[in-house]
C-alpha positions, 0 to 999 in steps of 0.5 A: 256045621253048616246052618241054612236059613232059607237060602242063606248059608250062615258062616257063624253060629253066633247071632246078635239079636235085636235090642231096642236102643242098642242094635242101631247102625253105629253099634252094628258097625262096631260089631262088624269090625270085630266079627265079620260073619255073625248074624245081625239084626236091627232094632225092632220097628213098629209095623203100624208106625211104618204105615204113617211114616214109611221112612224109618231110620231104624231100617238103615242098613250099611253096605258091609252088614250082611247077613242082616235082618230087620225085625218088625213087631205088631199084631195085624197080619196085613200090616205086618206083611206090608212092613215086611215088604218095606224091610225087604226093599231096604235090603234085609236078608231076612225078616225077624218077627218079634213075638218075645218082647216082654215090655208092658208098653208092647204087650198091652197092645197084643204085640211082642210076647202077648202073641204067645197067648194067641198062637192062631193069630201068631200063625196067621201073622207068620204065614202072611208075612212069609207069603208077602216076601221072598226072603226068609222069615224068622221068629223070636219068642220066649218060653211062654207068658208065665210059668203056668203057660210055658208053650214054647215047644208048641209055639215053635212047632206052630212057627215052623209049620207057618213057614219060619226058617229059624227061631230064637228062643229066650229062656225066660217067660214074659213074667220074668222079664230079665230077672232070674236065670234063663232055663236053657233046658227048656230051650232044648225041648224046643230044639228037639221038637223042630227041624229048622235051626234054633238059636238059644238066648239068655244069660250068655256073658262069657264064651264059656256060657255059650258053649254050655248053652249049646251043650245043654240045648243042642241048639244050632247057634247062640244069640248074644244080647245083653252080654255084648253091651259095652263088650262087642268083643264077646261075639268074636271070642265066642265065634272062635271058641266054638270053631276052634276051642281057642279062648282069646283074651278079652281086650285090656281096659285102654282098648275098651275105652278107645272103642267106647269113645269111638262109639260115642263119636259115631252116635253123635255123628249119626243121631245129632249132638243132643240125642247122640250124647244122651244115648252115649251115656248108657253105652259108656257106662257099660264099656267102663263097667268092671274097670278098677276105679271106674265107679266115680267116672261112670257117674260123670259119664251119665251127665256128658253133653258133648264128645269133649266131655266124654274124651276128657273123662275117659282120658282121666280114667285111662290115666287112673288105670295105667298112669300117664302112659295109659292116657297117652295111649288112649289119646293117641288111639282116638286122635284121628277119629276125634279130629275127623269128628271136629270137622263136622261135629254132631251133624246127624239127624238126632235133633230134628223131627226125623230123629230115631224113635225107640218103640220101648223104654230102652232102660227096661230092655238094657239096664244101665251099668251101675257102680 
């Protein structure tokens, strides 16, 4: 099945959409290592903020990330168009417009999902952005503001008419935030009404979930968001299951701990010691979720202040999981990366005025794993 997004021909039916505080350059590098073909996008970036500070590290892109989009949010068409042009100049393959973020900090300013209550303004934004760039424009939105105003079908038709090349639909309303169950059947109504590709999003935590979503919605692809937290291997497992029907086993616990530590090192190297370790805490708890006996270690991981802290705690957990052999296997796998890190510890920009600013409370978007 060939999916075209404007001039882009996708090689995968799996999309890792924007997640505030998650889909940064470090996370995406890990995803690309395990799945070279899925569709990717950056965290969302404020179009208004770009007018005051044109260089924003959220738009940093790696050479091997393509196809990748940059997601922008805002509600002023001309400013959104300028932001889209900046994103295009950064090397984005497509521009994704956020019309689905439910967080009050965003919606109270008429941004994100608030635009589903103003479809004419949303239409103007999409059309203006489309005319400002020569790469595809995509839109992410929800079922509606609340259950009494589920307008996703009409909103999708509007987006297509305004020039969107693909839409991603999250199967919840703004009122639900991330609670309850995603309504995949309603996503199917959007797909039925549109001729452009539609990707379904919500409650995909296992490859089998992705298959069920595709069967119920008849969508062109599946967007995997929270299910990939601490579990980037979910993405290639879904890709292979869709393409071949073969269900690969998930990595074992020691493999998970190895990637968890490498993720931590990457964040510190990219964002600096203070910001890198702070952001690592949340990711590390996700990687260790479900590992037998890990609850007490997760509590300790939320208090790390250095890469060495993470190394020692994860090595202890590896020993708990698999005995002395597990600890040895873990340390051997991370040794080279740690030695390289020790040569230039925490030299990112996270402790300076240029540190990355996440536009929303990331805790509300990607809840921390709990014991």
